[in-house]
C-alpha angles and dihedrals in degrees: 000000000000089000093055091048090051091048091051090051091050091047091052090046091052091046090050091052091050091052090047091052091048091049091049092051091048090049093051092050092043094051091045093053090046092052092047093049090049094042095118090060092042096049088061088062100037093134090058087050092069091046089047091051090049092050096046090047091049091054092044091052094044096059116089114218094333105097124226111192102244095143096060090052092052090047092052095043088051088073089060109027133053105278092209092059096035094053096056092043093052091041091054092049093048093046091052090048092052089068088084089070093041091052092046088056092044089054091051097245100197093183094066093042094050097041093051097027099151095043090045094048092051093047092048092050092052094045090048091054102039107015114183093013091063092045089053093046094046093048093049091069136059090264115173092190097050088117088072090059091050092048090048091048090053094045091050090049094238103182112267095236093051091050094046099046094044090049094045092049092050095043089048090054091048096046094043089052092049091048091050090049088052091047093053104020104050093050091052093047093049093047089049088058093044098255112142112235 
């Protein structure tokens, strides 16, 4: 009986994750279409677009565990702004924001470590073995648990400059890729549906 209850809980959890993924994809496409359709207004304030991407990315990076959708904004702005400027701007904002996790680890935040014990233990083990290389690799991807790597880096006393530059490099790669996908992808999607770009 306990096994069937556990299986039902796991099934509901998996279904919830699928719905969350679907909602995230719909949000990205919806924001992208909105930005494309309003591109005339947005092109008048392109310079604010870079500052906006930096600010949103800073906020997204600064939250621990609670996600703020910085990536959809970068993806959508990529259709309007220069991806090779947008990516580093957003990467810098996100890398600065990630210091919240690093500082939480440095301060020995037991609440995060105990609440996400398995994730934290795995992240700490990887950071201990590979240091900045793991920080770079983890920040290159759309990684919802990157905070654990930041907390682990702080707890292990990884030097601040190594953490920052590895994180900035990885976040720049990730955000430039997202911006390029927005640059090429949104135009294709909209043309596919007959919307002039």
